[in-house]
Every structure is written in C-alpha cells, then in structure tokens.
C-alpha angles and dihedrals in degrees: 000000000000090000092053092050091049091047092051093047089052097045099043096074089047094050091046091052091050093049091052097047115118110273095246090055093051100039103031123238102300108137127225088240144324140198126211118196134185150276105083135224136194119253088233101048130099093262091062091048093049091048091052092050092046092051091050091053094047094047090053099048106030100064090069098052103019095236142061142161128188144162129214136181137024136279115329090357093058115117128195119202139184130190126187131179121196113264093252093055126076144146118010096002090053093045091049092052094049092047090051089048091050093052094045098045091052090047097046096037099032098162105018120117091205126047145139133196132191133207129173088255103036152004130220125193135174137174144170086230121071110248104164111132094016126115107241105225096165110056113068143140137177136192129188128211104248092224114099125220113254113258095238091050098044097098094046092045093050092052092047091051092052091051090046095051091048090051090050091054092051093045094050090049091054096046119086091213092052101241139106141181127197143160128212131199109245095203130009092224095056142047093239114127139176118224127208144183133188133179141168131204108260097233093076127075123254090253093054089044092055091045089053094046091046092055098045094042089055092048091046092054090054098040094047097028099144098025127108092227145008145160133215118196130186135170090267108030146010140204131191135176132179139169089241134051107270104168113120117240 
C-alpha cells in the first residue's frame, strides 16, 4: 500500500505536466486542416526564398500582437503572408504554433504559390496574389464535436447557442482587435453553460468581419446542429463553441 501511495505521489506531477503541455507538444504538429492551391513554384526560385524570409519575419513579430500581414519580393516572385493567433494565445505558445504551421505548410504544399493551414491556436496563409482587405470566401473548414446534445436538453441548448453566437457577433464588432469570447447559461435551473469564441483577421473591415462571421455561424449551426461543440474556420474569420471552457490561460 505504501508503495502505491509513493508511486502515485511521484507520477501525479508528471501527469499534470503532460496534461498542461501546449497542444502542439502533446499531439504533434498535425494541423486541423489545410488547402494548397496552384500555381506552382520551384523550391530553389526567388518566390521560395521570399516566402521563407516572410515567414521568419512573421514568426518574430506576430507572437507579441497576435496578428501580422506582410509582403516581400517583386513581380511574379512577390509573396503576401498573414499569420493569426487566437486571442487567448500569445508569446511562446503563439510562436510555437506558427513555427509548426510554417514547417507543415511547406511540407504539405511544397510547390504551391497559394496555401493556408489551420491549427487550434493559429492560422497561416500565403499567396502570390494580394489578398489583404478582401473577404476570403474560398478557404474554409469545419469540425463538429462528436458528442451529441441530450434529447431533453436539445431545445435549451439550441436557444443558448443562438444567443451565444449573437453575443459573439456584437462583441467582435465592439472590439478593436476583432475578437470576442462569451458564455451563456443553457438552463436557468442548472450550472450548465455553453462557451464561445469568434475572431477575424485584422486586415478586413468591421463590415466584412461581421459578414464573414454571419456566414460561418449560420453554416456552423447547420453543420453541427445536434452537437455539443463545433468550429468553423475560414481565411478571414473563425467561430467556435463548446459545452466546456476551452480558452487557453
């Protein structure tokens, strides 16, 4: 018995440390999703060199503010890049996510002049075409929590989710950095809540941000209708909701 108690006392700090490691350290560097688009480039041409320099610059500056967009190069070798970390992620965790994204996007899209990659903590996008200020309607991805809403809670949960998504729209509109987080009580006679988060890239206007959030929120409601959580990510905005607190702190 004494041995078991000693073993548990030894293992508990280790288990706690593993649970609280940054996600990329625990789960590897597999992204949520990515999209590679033509045209192509050669790994040894000027576009590749410009892209590598651009990534280095973004990975250095973005962790402090959570967002950055830059362009580098001339004519057909010019590359435009954007990096975004979720509003609850900064500094080393943001930097680690972006560095993972940079390695993976080059591995999975090794010769494409346009690509985007998403993680829970960050997004990285580049293109040979200038996209700053434009609402990205093409790149998108969604994922639903596999857990279903209990039948007797379905109505209350649906109403709470509608209220939450509306609050996220309002909160994002009123935040200069274009993000919001809220939670809503599912039922007045319980402690159950639904938690949500929304964010836009800071290169687009508030009107375009709200248009983007409105579209993906509607699609998320339908795609994950009876699920306790879900996320919808695009190249310009993102929305997520869960039945548990998920923001990193």
